[in-house]
C-alpha positions in Angstrom: 93.1 72.5 120.6 90.8 72.9 117.6 92.1 75.2 114.8 90.5 76.9 111.9 92.6 77.4 108.8 91.4 80.0 106.2 92.0 79.5 102.5 91.8 77.0 99.6 95.2 77.1 97.8 98.4 75.2 97.7 99.7 77.4 100.5 96.8 76.3 102.7 97.2 72.6 101.8 100.9 72.8 102.9 99.9 74.6 106.1 97.2 72.0 106.8 99.6 69.1 106.1 102.2 70.6 108.5 99.7 71.6 111.2 98.1 68.1 111.1 101.5 66.7 112.3 101.3 68.7 115.5 100.5 67.0 118.8 98.8 70.2 119.8 96.0 69.8 117.2 92.8 68.0 118.0 90.5 68.9 115.1 91.6 70.9 112.2 89.0 72.8 110.1 89.5 74.6 106.9 87.2 77.1 105.1 86.6 76.7 102.3 89.4 74.1 101.7 90.0 71.9 98.6 90.0 68.2 97.8 93.7 67.9 98.9 93.1 69.7 102.2 90.0 67.5 102.8 92.4 64.6 103.3 94.0 66.2 106.4 91.2 68.5 107.7 87.5 69.0 107.9 86.5 71.4 105.1 83.7 74.0 105.4 83.3 74.9 101.7 80.3 77.2 102.1 82.3 79.8 104.0 84.6 81.7 101.6 88.0 83.1 102.4 87.0 86.8 101.9 83.9 86.5 104.1 85.3 88.0 107.3 81.9 88.0 109.2 81.2 84.4 108.1 84.6 83.2 109.1 84.5 84.9 112.5 81.0 83.4 113.1 82.3 80.0 112.2 85.3 80.4 114.5 82.9 81.2 117.4 80.6 78.3 116.6 83.5 75.8 116.4 85.0 77.3 119.6 88.5 77.1 118.1 91.6 78.1 120.0 93.4 79.5 117.0 92.6 80.8 113.5 95.4 80.7 110.9 94.8 83.0 107.9 96.3 81.9 104.6 95.2 84.4 101.9 95.5 88.2 101.8 91.8 88.7 101.0 90.7 87.6 104.5 93.2 90.0 106.1 92.1 92.9 103.9 88.5 92.1 104.9 89.4 92.6 108.5 89.1 89.0 109.8 91.8 89.4 112.4 90.1 92.5 113.8 86.8 90.6 114.2 88.6 87.6 115.8 90.6 89.8 118.2 87.3 91.6 119.3 85.9 88.1 120.0 88.9 87.0 122.0 90.0 84.4 119.5 93.8 84.3 118.8 94.5 84.9 115.1 97.7 84.2 113.2 97.5 87.2 110.9 97.7 91.0 111.1 94.9 93.5 111.4 93.5 95.2 108.3 95.5 98.3 109.3 98.7 96.4 109.6 98.0 94.4 106.5 98.2 97.6 104.5 101.9 96.8 104.1 100.6 94.4 101.4 97.1 95.6 100.5 98.3 99.1 99.4 101.7 99.5 97.7 101.3 103.3 98.0 101.0 102.9 101.8 103.9 100.5 101.9 106.2 102.8 99.9 105.3 105.8 102.0 105.9 103.8 105.2 109.3 102.7 104.0 110.2 106.3 103.0 108.9 107.7 106.3 111.1 105.4 108.4 114.2 105.4 106.2 114.0 101.7 105.3 115.9 100.9 102.1 113.7 100.6 99.0 113.5 101.9 95.4 112.6 105.5 94.6 109.0 105.8 93.5 106.0 107.9 92.7 102.2 107.3 93.0 99.7 108.4 90.4 96.0 108.1 89.8 95.8 109.9 86.4 97.1 108.4 83.1 98.6 111.7 82.0 100.5 112.3 85.2 101.8 108.7 85.3 103.0 109.0 81.7 104.7 112.3 82.4 106.4 110.8 85.4 108.2 108.3 83.3 110.7 111.0 82.4 112.0 110.9 86.0 112.8 107.1 85.7 115.1 105.1 83.5 114.1 102.0 81.6 113.2 99.3 82.4 110.2 100.8 84.1 108.5 99.1 87.1 104.8 99.7 87.2 102.6 98.3 90.0 98.9 98.3 90.7 98.4 99.8 94.1 96.0 97.2 95.5 95.7 93.4 95.5 95.9 91.8 92.1 96.7 88.1 92.9 100.4 88.6 92.2 99.8 89.8 88.7 99.7 93.5 89.2 103.4 94.2 88.4 104.8 95.0 85.0 108.4 95.5 84.0 108.4 97.5 80.8 111.6 97.6 78.6 110.7 100.9 77.0 108.5 103.9 77.3 106.0 102.8 74.8 105.3 99.6 76.6 105.3 101.4 80.0 102.6 103.8 78.7 100.5 100.9 77.5 100.8 99.3 80.9 99.7 102.5 82.6 96.7 102.8 80.4 95.7 99.2 81.1 96.1 99.4 84.8 94.4 102.8 85.3 91.9 101.8 82.7 90.4 99.1 84.9 92.5 95.9 84.2 92.6 95.2 87.9 89.4 96.9 89.0 89.7 99.1 92.0 93.2 97.6 92.8 94.5 99.5 89.8 92.8 102.9 90.6 96.4 104.1 91.5 99.7 102.9 90.2 103.1 103.0 91.7 106.1 103.6 89.4 109.4 102.5 90.8 113.1 102.8 90.0 114.3 99.4 88.6 116.7 97.8 91.1 119.6 95.8 89.9 120.3 92.6 91.8 118.9 89.2 92.7 115.5 88.9 94.3 114.4 86.5 97.1 111.8 86.1 99.8 112.6 86.4 103.5 110.0 85.5 106.2 109.7 86.5 109.8 107.2 85.4 112.6 105.9 88.5 114.4 104.1 89.1 117.7 103.5 92.8 117.4 106.7 93.9 119.0 109.3 91.2 118.1 110.2 89.3 115.0 111.9 85.9 114.6 113.3 85.0 111.2 111.7 82.1 109.5 113.8 81.1 106.6 114.0 82.3 103.0 113.1 81.1 99.5 113.4 82.1 95.9 110.5 82.0 93.5 109.8 82.3 89.8 107.2 84.8 88.8 107.2 84.6 85.0 104.8 82.1 83.4 107.3 80.5 81.0 110.8 79.0 80.8 113.6 81.5 80.7 111.7 84.0 82.8 109.5 84.9 79.9 105.9 85.8 79.6 103.5 87.6 82.0 103.9 87.8 85.8 102.0 85.2 87.8 101.3 84.4 91.4 104.4 82.2 91.2 105.3 79.2 89.1 107.8 77.6 91.4 110.2 78.1 94.3 113.0 76.5 96.3 114.6 76.8 99.7 117.2 77.4 100.9 118.1 80.1 98.4 121.8 80.7 97.9 121.3 84.4 97.6 120.5 84.5 101.3 124.0 84.2 102.8 124.4 85.0 106.5 125.6 88.5 105.8 122.6 89.4 103.7 120.1 87.9 106.2 121.7 89.7 109.2 121.6 93.0 107.2 118.0 92.5 106.2 117.0 91.7 109.8 118.8 94.8 111.2 117.9 97.3 108.5 114.4 96.1 107.4 112.6 93.5 109.6 113.2 94.9 113.0 112.7 98.5 112.1 109.5 97.6 110.3 108.1 95.9 113.4 109.1 98.8 115.6 107.7 101.4 113.3 104.3 99.6 112.8 103.9 99.4 116.6 104.7 103.1 116.9 102.1 103.9 114.3 99.4 102.1 116.2 99.3 99.0 113.9 101.3 96.3 115.7 102.0 93.5 113.2 101.2 89.9 114.2 101.6 86.9 112.0 104.1 86.2 109.3 105.8 89.1 107.4 106.9 88.3 103.9 109.7 90.6 102.8 110.5 90.6 99.1 114.1 91.6 99.0 116.5 92.7 96.3 120.2 91.9 97.0 121.8 95.1 95.5 125.3 96.4 95.5 124.2 98.7 98.3 122.8 95.9 100.4 119.3 94.5 100.8 116.3 96.7 99.7 112.6 96.1 100.0 110.8 95.1 96.8 107.5 94.6 98.5 105.8 93.3 101.6 103.2 90.6 101.9 101.1 90.1 105.0 101.1 86.2 104.8 103.1 83.3 103.6 104.0 83.4 99.9 102.6 80.8 97.5 104.6 78.7 96.5 107.2 79.7 99.0 105.1 78.4 101.9 105.1 74.9 100.4 108.9 74.6 100.4 109.2 76.1 103.9 106.7 73.7 105.4 108.5 70.8 104.0 111.9 72.0 105.2 110.7 73.0 108.7 112.0 70.4 111.2 109.8 71.1 114.2 106.2 72.0 115.1 104.7 75.1 113.4 101.7 75.4 115.7 103.5 76.7 118.9 105.1 79.5 116.8 101.7 80.5 115.2 100.1 80.5 118.7 102.9 82.6 120.2 102.5 85.2 117.4 98.7 85.3 117.9 99.1 85.7 121.7 101.7 88.4 121.4 104.9 86.7 122.7 107.4 84.8 120.7 110.3 85.5 123.1 110.0 82.2 125.0 110.2 80.0 121.9 113.4 78.6 120.4 114.2 79.8 116.9 112.5 77.6 114.1 114.7 74.9 112.8 115.0 73.7 109.2 116.3 70.5 107.6 119.6 70.9 105.7 118.0 69.4 102.6 116.8 71.5 99.6 113.1 71.5 98.8 111.8 72.6 95.4 108.2 73.3 94.3 107.0 73.2 90.7 103.6 74.6 90.0 101.3 72.9 87.5 98.9 75.5 86.1 95.9 75.2 83.8 96.6 76.1 80.1 95.8 79.8 79.5 97.0 80.9 82.9 97.5 83.6 84.0 95.1 85.4 81.7 92.3 82.9 80.9 92.9 79.5 82.6 90.8 76.6 81.3 88.7 75.0 83.9 87.2 71.5 84.1 90.1 69.4 82.6 90.5 66.0 84.2 93.6 65.3 86.4 94.7 61.7 87.0 97.4 60.5 89.3 97.8 63.5 91.5 97.0 61.6 94.7 99.2 58.6 94.2 102.1 57.7 96.6 105.1 59.4 95.1 107.4 58.2 97.9 108.8 59.8 101.1 110.5 62.7 99.4 107.6 64.1 97.4 104.4 65.9 98.3 101.8 67.1 95.9 99.7 70.0 97.3 96.3 70.9 95.8 95.5 74.5 94.8 92.8 75.1 92.1 91.1 71.7 92.2 87.7 70.3 92.8 86.0 66.9 92.6 83.0 66.1 90.5 80.1 64.2 91.9 81.6 61.0 90.5 84.9 61.6 92.4 86.9 62.8 89.3 89.5 65.4 90.1 89.4 68.4 87.8 91.1 71.8 87.4 89.2 74.7 89.0 91.6 77.6 88.9 94.8 79.0 87.4 97.5 77.4 89.6 96.2 73.9 90.2 98.9 71.6 91.8 102.2 72.3 93.6 104.6 69.4 93.1 107.3 69.5 95.9 110.3 67.4 96.4 113.3 67.3 98.8 116.8 66.3 98.0 120.4 66.5 99.3 120.9 69.4 96.9 119.0 71.4 94.3 119.8 68.9 91.5 118.4 65.9 93.4 115.3 67.8 94.6 114.6 69.0 91.1 115.0 65.5 89.5 112.5 64.1 92.0 109.9 66.9 91.4 110.0 66.5 87.6 109.9 62.7 87.9 106.7 63.1 89.9 105.2 65.5 87.3 105.8 62.9 84.6 103.6 60.5 86.6 100.6 62.9 86.6 98.3 62.6 83.7 96.9 66.1 83.0 96.9 67.2 79.3 95.1 70.4 80.3 98.0 71.7 82.4 101.5 73.1 81.9 104.6 73.8 84.0 107.9 75.5 83.7 110.8 73.1 83.2 113.6 75.3 84.6 112.6 75.9 88.2 115.8 76.4 90.3 117.9 77.6 87.4 119.5 80.4 89.5 120.7 77.9 92.1 121.9 75.5 89.4 123.9 78.3 87.7 125.6 79.1 91.0 126.6 75.4 91.4 
């Protein structure tokens, strides 16, 4: 069949790379795509990822048999709803179901309503009320913008003064309408990881886990980002934790969403905190994480397309569980200097598309090509350098060896990706 992939980041390049390997795929299109994706798919750069009407029209014109949605913006814009109305299978939830990600206030209320374990919280739209509510919580304070903020709308403040400043910034317009409300949460002690499930509206099949690094700089310092690196498997996800998360969180979430008239189809990303009281929900995302998707696509042993199609058509029951290679895969994000606040664009990148050997893949994110073919930075997170190895040490060595071969003075990366797994070893 012909397939349309929506998006232009490292996540979408990894999806395109994996989907291109499927014998089910005839032509693979991507809107808008990027220079890396263009090597494995036909890009349609004039149609943007948040243009739901344009994407639905494109899917009809191309007569595709499946649309795979990468970024959250397309889901929030109602792309899945338009495709479903047109009879085109879509791997991605409706706008109503995607509220699990697009509104943290909705998500927290949903979790509370269905007694699914998460942190205590409050929702506020006035600065004075939010500041007053800090008295209910203990430091450090967790403050989140309610809406979509590209992974940057979370602040962990060590003291009340810093927390009040974050409240003022968020409610003062730092994230536009996404910050018109803030959620203040109890700080949860434990180790965080990302668990994924493939969902058909009624059932969910687990799809592996990963652990990412949100802070911009080594030592988990600096501002929160969309993600500076990830690895899989994550040691925090032992069998006991995964089974508990499936029983207490994933399956009840699918059942409750269906009961509320918003059956969830696609991939459900559950940000988990492994606490002394068991797994608790940090947040939901309505799509694959970035850069978690990159490591999962490299680790997956089989064909991803049948699983996506089964989710879109509403029946995953006949498919075998997804299988993953035993090797460890690590991803190190190379970002433009100034990221996440003011990334510098236009710097020249050399060597990103060379052959790094069978164990390394470099996925493009914020890149573009000039008229003369020169590759330049065109975003915050620019490249995802991924490598597999027999263990975290070997995978990490291969990833950083590849980074040293890329000539990009305008970029930077963390040098300690995977430190939690290394500490366990």
